[in-house]
N, C-alpha and C positions, 0 to 999 in steps of 0.2 A: 504494500500500500504505499502510496505517496505520502512523504512526511510534510507536514506542514502545521502552521500555528492557528489554522481555521479549520472549519468542516466543509467539505465541498457542498455537502446537500443535508438538509434537515428538512423530515416529512412531519406535516400536521395532519392530524385526523380530529377536526372539530366536533366537540358535540353540538347537537343542534335542534332545532324544530320545538315540540311541545313535550319531550319526553322528560323524565326525571334525572337524566345523565347529566352530569357536570365534568366527566372525566375527559381529558385527553389521553386516549389509550393507543396502545399498537392496535394496527390493523394489518390484515393478510395481504391486501394488495400492496400497500407501500412497503410493506415488510419483504415482499419478494423482490422489488426494486432495490431496496438497501443491501440484500444479500447479492444481488447480482452486479452493483456497482462496487462494493467492496471486493468482491472476488476478481473485479477488473480493476483494483488498484485505488479506487477512490473511496474517501471517508465519506460515510453515510450515517444518520442515526434518526430515530422516531422521535420527535417530542412527546415525552409522557409526563402527565401531570395529573395526580387525582384529586386535590382537594378543589374547592370551589375557588375560580380565580377572576381576577378583573382583567380587561384588555391590555392594562399598563403592565400588570404583572407577567402575562403571557408575552408580551414584548420584550420585556427584561430577560426572561429565563429562555426565550428563543435566541435572544442576541449574545446570550454568554455561550453559545456553540461557536459564534463567529461565523456564521454560515456564509457562503458564495450565493447559495441558492435557498429559497424556502420552499418547499412542494407541498401542495394542498389536495388532499382527497375529497373531492367535492361531490356531494348528493344534493337533490333537491332540498332536503330537511336541515343540512348544515351550510346551505349555501350564503346565507346572511352572514353567519359566524365567520364563515372562511373569508368572505368579501370584507367585513370590519377588522378582521386582524390584518389582511393582505393590505388593506388601504394604509393602515398605521405603519406598516413596516416600509412601504416606499415613502411614507411622509418623513419617518425619521432615518432611514438608511435608503436613499434612493438608489444606492449602487447595488443593494441586494436584489437578486432577481426572483421575482415571484413566478411561478410554474404551477398551473393547476392541471390536474388529471381527475378521472373517475368518470362513472357514467353521464353524468350532468355535463361535463365538457365535451364527451363524444355527441351528445345530443345538440348542444348550444354552444359549441364553441366559437363559432362567429359572432354570434351575439355578446358573449362573453368579453371578448379582446376589444369588439368595438365600442361597449358600452361601459366598461370597467377598466380604465387605461393603466391601472396599477398591477394588472394580469400581464406580464411580458409574453407568456408563450402559453398556449392549451395544448396539452397532449391527449390525442383521442386513442381508444381502444387500449389494447396491450401496452403497458408502460415499459417493461423492462428494457428493452432492446432500444426503442426510440429514446428513452432517457438517458442510455448509455450514450449513444451517439450525440445527443444533445450536449451531454456533459463534457464529452470528449471535445467536441467543437468550441464550447465556451471556455474549456481549460487552456486551449492553444492560443486563445485572445484574452486571457488573463480574466476572463469573465466579465468582459465587456462586450455587450450584445451588438454594438455598431461593428461592422467588419465580419462578424459572423454569418458564414454561408448557410443561412436556414432553409433557404431554398431546396438544398440537397437532402434534408431530413424530412422523410415521409413520416405522415401521421402527427403534424403539428399544424397549429393555427395562430397567428400572431397579426399585427398590425404594422403595416409599412406606410408611410407618408400618409397617415389617416385613412388607409384602404385596408380592408381585411384580406388576409393572404390565408388559404386553406390548401395547404399542399395535399397530394393523394394520400390514400390511406396506406398505412405500412402495410397492411394485411399480412402481417407475420405468421399468424397462425394458419392462414389459409395457404400461404406460399408452402408452409412444411407441413403440410396436412399428411403427405404420404410418409413421413418419418413418424415411426412408431413412438408414443409416450415422449413427444417433442417438449413437454413441459419439464421434464427431467432436467433439460439445459439449465433451468434456473435453480439454484441453491435451495435447499430448506429453510425457511427462515427460524424453524425449531433447531435443526440439527446444526446450524451454524451461527446459533448464539444472538441472533436478532430478537427473536420473541424468547423471553423467559418460560419454561413450563408452567409456571403457575398462572400465566395469563392464558394458557390453552383453553379454559372454559369459556373465557370472554372472547376470544379471538376464534378458535375454532381451527378447523383443519380443512384444507382443499385438496380434493382427490380427482377432480376434473373441472374443466371449465366449459362453459357455454351447455345447448341444449339443443336437440334434434326435432323438437316438434314444431307445430304450425299454428300455435294460439296468436292469434291476432291481436291481443292486448298486451303481447310480453314484449319489453324491449331487448330480451337477449337476442330476438331476431334479427334486431339491427347490429348488437353488438357482435353475434358470433355466427352470423349467415348460417343458421339452423344445422350447426356442427357441435360436436363435442370433441374437446381436445384434453387428452389424458396424461396423469403422471403413471409410471409403471407400480406394478403390484408392490414391487420390494420398498419402492421410494415411500408409497401409503403405509405400508406395514412398520417401516422403519420409525414414521413418525409416530404412529399409534404407540409402538412400543416405547418409545422414548419420553411420550405423555404418561403412560401406564407407571412406568418406572419411577417417573418423577412429580407424580401428583401428590398435591397436598390435601384433597379430599375428595368427595364421591360426587362432585358436581360434573355433570355429563360434558363431554367435548362433543360440540356440534360438527359435523362434517358438511360444509356448506355449500355442496354442489346443487345447482339446480334440480337434479333429480339423481342421487347416488347410484339408484339402481336402473338406470336408463340401459346402460349395457349389462344387462342381468347376469350374464356368464362372467364377466369381468369381477361384478359384486361378489357373487359366489367364491370367485377366486381369493378375492382380498380376505372373506371372512373365514375361508377354509385355512389360509396360510397364517392368519392370526392364532387360530386354534392350535396348528400344528407348532406353533413358537410358544403356546401357552400366553397368549396376549389376551389380558381379559381388562375392560376398562368401560365405565360407564359412558355412553355415546348415543348421540341421537342423528337423525337424518331426515331428509324430504324423499318422498317416493310418488310415484303413480300406482294405482292398482293393476294398470296393465303391465306394469314392468318387474313384477315379482311373483313368486309362487309361495306354496306352503314351505317348500325345501328352502328358499333363501330366507324367509321368515324366521324359520327355526335356526338358522347359521347366525342370522343377525342377533337373534336373543341370545346364543350361546356364548357370542364373542362379548357380551355385556350391553347391547344395545337396552335402552330403557325410554326411550321415547319416539316415536316414529310419526311423520306428517304425511298424510295422504291429500293430494290436490283433486277436489271435484269440481269445484267452480258452479255449476248446476246440475239440480237433479231432473233436468227437463230435457229429452233427447235433442228436440229441434234446437234449443240454445246451444248445447254442445257441438252440434253441427254448424251453426252459425259462426262459432267463435274457433272452429277449428281445435278442437280439444282431442279427438281421436280420429278424424276424418280431415280431408282438405276442407277449408271452410267454405260453406255454402249459405247464402241467405235463404235459397229455395232449395230444399234436400232434393236430390235425385234419385234417392231409392228409399228404402223403408226404415232408415235409422237403426239396421240391427246393430252395428257397431256400438252406437251411444246406448242402446239398451244393455247390451252386455256389458259394457263399461260401468253402468249404475249397477248391475247386479253383481259384479266382480268387486268393486268397493265394498259392499256389504259384506261379502265373504270373507276378502281380506282383512277388514277391520274385527270383524267377529273372531277370526284365526288371530290375529295379533293379541285382543284381549285374552283368548283361552291360553295361549302359551305363555301368559304372564308378562308381557311388555307392559311397563307401569303406565305409560302416558301415549294412549293413541288419539291423535288429533287429526280432525278432518278439515281443510281449506274450503271456503265457499265464496262466492262473489255475487254481488247484486248490481243490478244496473247494467247489465250486461246488452251487447247490441241486439236488439229486436225482442228483447225479454219485456214481459208485461208484469204488471202488480200481481196478478195471480201466480205467475210462473215463480216469481221471487219467494212467495209464501210456500210454493210447492217444495222449493230446495230447503226452506227453513223446516217445514214440516218432516222431510226425509231424514236429514240431520239429527233432528231430535228423536227420531225413533231408533237412530243407531247405536250400539252398543260400544259407545267411545267415552272418552274423559273429556275432551273439549272440542268444540268446533270454531274455528276463527271464520270470521265473516267480514271480507272486505268491500266496500263499494269500489266501482270500476274508477280507476284514475287513468286517463288516456295519456300517455307519454308520447313525445315527439317521435318522429321517424318509424312509429309502429303502424302495422296496417290498418288497425282501427284508426288511427290519427288522420290518415288520407282520405277518410269518408265520414269522419265524426258529424258534420253537419247532416249529410244523409241518412244517418243513423239517429237522429234526433237530439244530440248533444249540443252543448253551447260550453266554450272555455272561456270563464272568466279570470282574468289576469289583474295582479295587484302591480299598480303603476306602470302599465303595459308591457310587464316583463313576463316572457312566456315561461320562464323557470318557475314562476309563481302563479301558475296557472291552478284553478279550479274546475273539475269535471261537473257540469250541471246537467242533468237529462231534463230535456224540455216536455216530457209525459208528466203532467201533476200527478197522475195515480203513482207512477213508479216512484216520484220524488217524496211522496206521501209516505209509501210503502218503506222507503229507505229510512225517512226521519223517524218514522214509528219503531223501526227495530233498533235505529242507533239510540234512540232515548231509552229503550227498554234494556239494550245489551251493553250499553255504554257506561253504565250504572257505576261500574266499580273504579273506573278512573276519576269519573267526575265525583265520586263520593271520597276517594284519597284525597283528590286534588283539593275538594272544598275542605276537607280535614286539615290539610296544609294551610290553606287560606286562613281557616279559622286561628291557627297557631300563629300565623303572622300578625293578623289583626289583634290578638292578645299581647303583642309585643314581647312573647316568650322566647328569649334567644338560646340559641344553640352553639354560639360561638363563645370563646373564653378571652377572646382579646380583639382588639381593632385590627383591622386588615386592610386600611385604606381604600376601602371601597363599600358600598351598601350590596348585602344580599338580596334585600327585598325593597319594594316603595309603595307606599299607598298614597294616592291621590284623593283627596276629599272633593265633595260634590262642588261643581263649579269650575274645577281645575281642568286646564285644556293641554293636551300634547301638541306643543307647535315644535318648530324647528329648534328655536332655543332651547326648549325642555330635552329635546331627541338628542340635541349634540352634547348637553351636559350629560345625559345618560351614558353616552359612549365610553367615559373616563369614569363613571362614579357608581355604575351598577354592574355587578356580577354577570359574566357569561351566562346566559341562560337564568339569571335572576328574575324574580316573580314582579310583575306590576299589576297592583290591586287598583281599580278604578272604582270610585263609589259614586253613584248617581242618587238624585233626589228620587227620580220616579223612573218606572220601565221606558217610557216613551224616550226621555232623555237619553237613556241609556242604550236603546236601540239606535238613535240618530248619530250618535258620538262614536260608536265602536268602530266602523269601517274608515271613518276620517284618522280615528286614532292609530289604526293600524297601517294605514296609507303612509302616515309620517314615520313611523317607526321603520317600517322596509325602505322607505326611501331614504333615510339617514343612516342607514345599514347599522340599526341598533345591534348590539350585543345580545340582545334578548328579544323575543317575541312572546314571551309566555305572559300574555296580558290577558286578564281575567276582569270582567266588570260585574258589579252588583248594583242594584237600587236599593233604597231604603223601603222597608216593608210598611206600610202605615199601621200594620198591627205589631210591628216590632221585628227586629233582626234584619238581615239582609237576604236578598234572593238575586240569584243569578239567572242566564237566559234560559237554562233546563231545569227541569223539576227536581233534580237531585241536587242543584246548587242552593242549599238554603243554610244560612247561619242563624239559627233563633239567639236573640240575646234575652237574659234576665236580669234584673237588679240583683247585685250582691246579695242584699238583706233578704230576699224573696228566696235565693237558692239555699241559704243557710238557715232559714227560719224551719221550723217544724213541717211546715206546708211544702217546704222545698224538697222533701222526699218524694213529693208526688210528681214533680217535673221529670219528664220523659227525656230519656238520652242526655242527660246533663254533661256527659263527657264530650257531646258533640255540639256545645253551645258555648257563647261567651257570657260570661259574669260581667256585667258593666257597672260602672259608678257614677250616679249624677248627685246624689243626695249623702250628706255626712253619714246617714245611718249605713251606708255600703261600706264603706272602709271600716267602721266600728263594728259591723257584723263580721267582717274578715279577721280583724284583730282578736276578737272573742273567740272566734273559731279557732285561730292558731294558740291562743292562751289555753283552750280548753284541751288541744291536741297535746300542749306540753304537760297538762297536769293528769293526762290519762296513763296508765300503766304502760302501754306500748303504741306510741304514735303511728309506728311502721305497721303493726297489726291492723290497727284500726282502718289506715287507707286501704290495705290490702282487703280487708273484710269487706268495707262498704263500697258502695256504688263510686264508681269513678266521679270526680267532682269536676266541674266544668273548667274551661281555661279561664282563670281570672285576671281580669285586664290591668288591674294594677298590684299584682302580687309582690313585684319587684320592690316596691316601697318598703316592704317588710323584710328584706334579705341584707345580707351584708356586702352584697356586692353583685349579684345576678339580676343584672338589668340591661335593657337595650342601650340606654344612654352610656353605657361604659364600654361597650364593644361595637355600637354604631352598625349594628346588623340591618335595621329597618328605618327607614326616614318616611316621615309624613310630609307630605306637599299641598299646601292649600292654594288657592284661586290667585293669591299675590305672590305664589313662587318662594313663600316663606316655608323655611325647613324645620320641622320639630322633631324631637327623638321619642317625644311623650304626648299620649293624648291631650293631658292638661297642662303641657308645656308651653312655655315662652318659646318664640323662634330663636333659633341658635344660628341662623344663617339664611342665604338666598340663593336659588338655582345660580349658578355659574361659580360657587365657592367650592374647594376642593374639600375632600374628607378631613384633610389634616386640619385646615381653617375652621372647619365645623368642630371638629373635637376640640381644638383651642378654644373657641368661643365657649363651649359648653363648658369647660374647666374654669374658664373666668366666671362665668354666671354661678356655677356651683360654689367656688371659693367665696365669691361674694355673699351667698346666702350663708355658708357657713360662719364667716366672720358676723354678719348679722344676728346669727342665731346662737353664736357664742358656744359653736360644737366643739372648739379645741377644748373647755372647760368642762364640758359634759360629761358625766359618767358613761355615758353609753358612746364616747367618742372611741373609735377603734373597730366596733362591732355594727354600728349604726350606718346604713348608707348614706345618710344624710340626704334624702330626697329634696331637690330644691323646688319640685312642683308636686305638693303633696294633697293639692286641691283633689276632693270637696273638703278635705279637713283643713281647719286653719292649721297655721305652722305651729303654733303654741301647743295645740291639743295633740298634733304628731309627736312633738318633741317629748311631751309627757308621757303618752304610750312608749316611746322607745325609751326613756328613763325608767318606766315601771318595771318593763320585762322584756328580755332579749327573745324574742319570736323567730328571730333570723334562722337557726337551725330547722324550724318547724316549717318555715315558709319554703325554704330550699328544699326540704324534704317532699311537700306539696308539689312544687315545681319539676322535682326529679319524675314523678309519676306520670308526665306528659307522655312518656313512650308506652304507658299501658292504655293511653287514650286512643294511640294509633293501632295497637291491639285489638282493642275493643271496636274500633271502626272497622277493621277488616272483618271480624268475627260477625259483627252485626249484618253486615252486606251479604258474606257467605250464608247467615243463618236465614236471610228472607229470600234468597235467589235459588230457584231450583232448576233455572235452565242452564244447558250445557253452551249455548252460545255467547260470544264474546267477540266485540268490535274493537280492534286497535285505533287507537287516536290517530296514529301516523301509518296508514294503509298503503301496503304494498301489492301490486299484482303479483301473486303467486303462479307457480308453472304448472 
């Protein structure tokens, strides 16, 4: 490897979308490129960072590599995060080259380089050999793009003199399709130390690339030309053996092929070789019912397979023909659909057999809103899936990807593609048939409850200002916008540097009408500004109390603390899923008495374990010794005047435009002024009292007397520590009241 005081290439796989993931993790696609570059003498690394991060922290950590090139793996879901970080890299280090790759770049390379000038080059399709040629050419010119002969490198797109240049596809795999197991040309990311074995369950294994089917909705059609390209059996078995010997727990390793059993004989050989070498490891894969038999299922189970996912898409033979699932696609069937009927029957048999032999998790993928599909036919698919003996069904709404066969005829099929700010990458597939739309919405509302239920619970904790951090991090994890606050360009630009990547934005409105009018304009500004987060959730204030979101499960009840802790409070249902608020001096007094009573009991821990979970207390922090949002700056509250608060009852500690360091400094000044006025230094509670500068609705004098009389901080912190049980009860409640197998991912991918 060439010696240097810099890294030739650093690769970034951004978390994104509306997932709960904050990690910058290893990714198999970039890991292959890293291994290949290293083999050819160039230094290359993956940027990996697990804790929540701000944009500034990411930039500093990436800069520590001293990279000549920063490469991004781009999907539609993480597009904005990639763009946000790339823009800042170019702004701070203009000489660093930014190169994008991944499925989104293959589909939209020209649009990206034309509209996002901080992207120097897009690499389309397979990246290993294209990236090596690009790095070699750049290395010869000391990584100065002018003067590099980019025209000679196939498979890239770039901007020259304001015009998009899209070189011919490299077609590396197609050109070498006659070479058996051509993928073995690329070193194993695991066996060559790029990905640690502990990351195996998160990253998975790739045994082949591509798919040989004809489904009209799948972007694999464009990416791999209906072909499958394989690793050798020995290579796959060697990786599985390595991961089996070095695994840290029983979390399954996912084999991420589009269809692991597409080449059935090969799949059987892999399993038999694993058994011959006594390799047993928990793992999972995706399959089709017409690409395996009972013998293969037995072999899969014997090697340790714990989860298998079958792709169905539709239980209606005519729809299966229209999408090309088991026969060349035809809008008007040319025969009696025998293949499709057989496919559905075989799915029933194979899923039943998988359960019979003890595979722990048998999953079926289905899809709604398919071309020519009616609302009644969507219902037929749901009904069949619910009758199957399976553990889970994943139901995706169709997403139309660019360059897929369905994309070329989407208007003819009755779809509309809505874009955000005219960006085709951020498009939304809308079916123009009202009955189909209504059916999809109905099932989404019914089946998407778990995500919304848990998301709502996280929002509840944020509104209570109950921190999870232990120290200031230089940015906010969450932001609450009070009624009347508008997200404009000034606000969005401030967010870029002061909100965590994928941090939560909760927007409160006075009524539902205002919420619905403001939602899309707010999202448009966030997208246009390349916000580091689009995890934006809106609630309106319910006239009957509490907050309500757009969907039925997005409800946050609120109760006065004095009511929750009274004898009658035991009748309040789901208290762990509610917010205990304070508006009257009786509320903090009730909480203080409750904490005093806890201290007087024989075992406060046992009391909290034995009784119903209490709600999130909005101002529990003032009774702790230091467990408070104002100490760690986890959440900031913004009002219509762009004033910033760290507490619901606090005075402003800054304005939008200030850095978190300035906000922290101003808060400390306010707190110290308050300590001086209150005589905290001479107070017997000094050292254990948090000295809350904003004890409203209590008067300062009463708050101080309570703190002097008794130290309740250990019990307040004990109550706060039970927040983790609230999450457990929230999940348990959802599972207890849900008996359907169906589940709809928030971020839906078309499956094979």
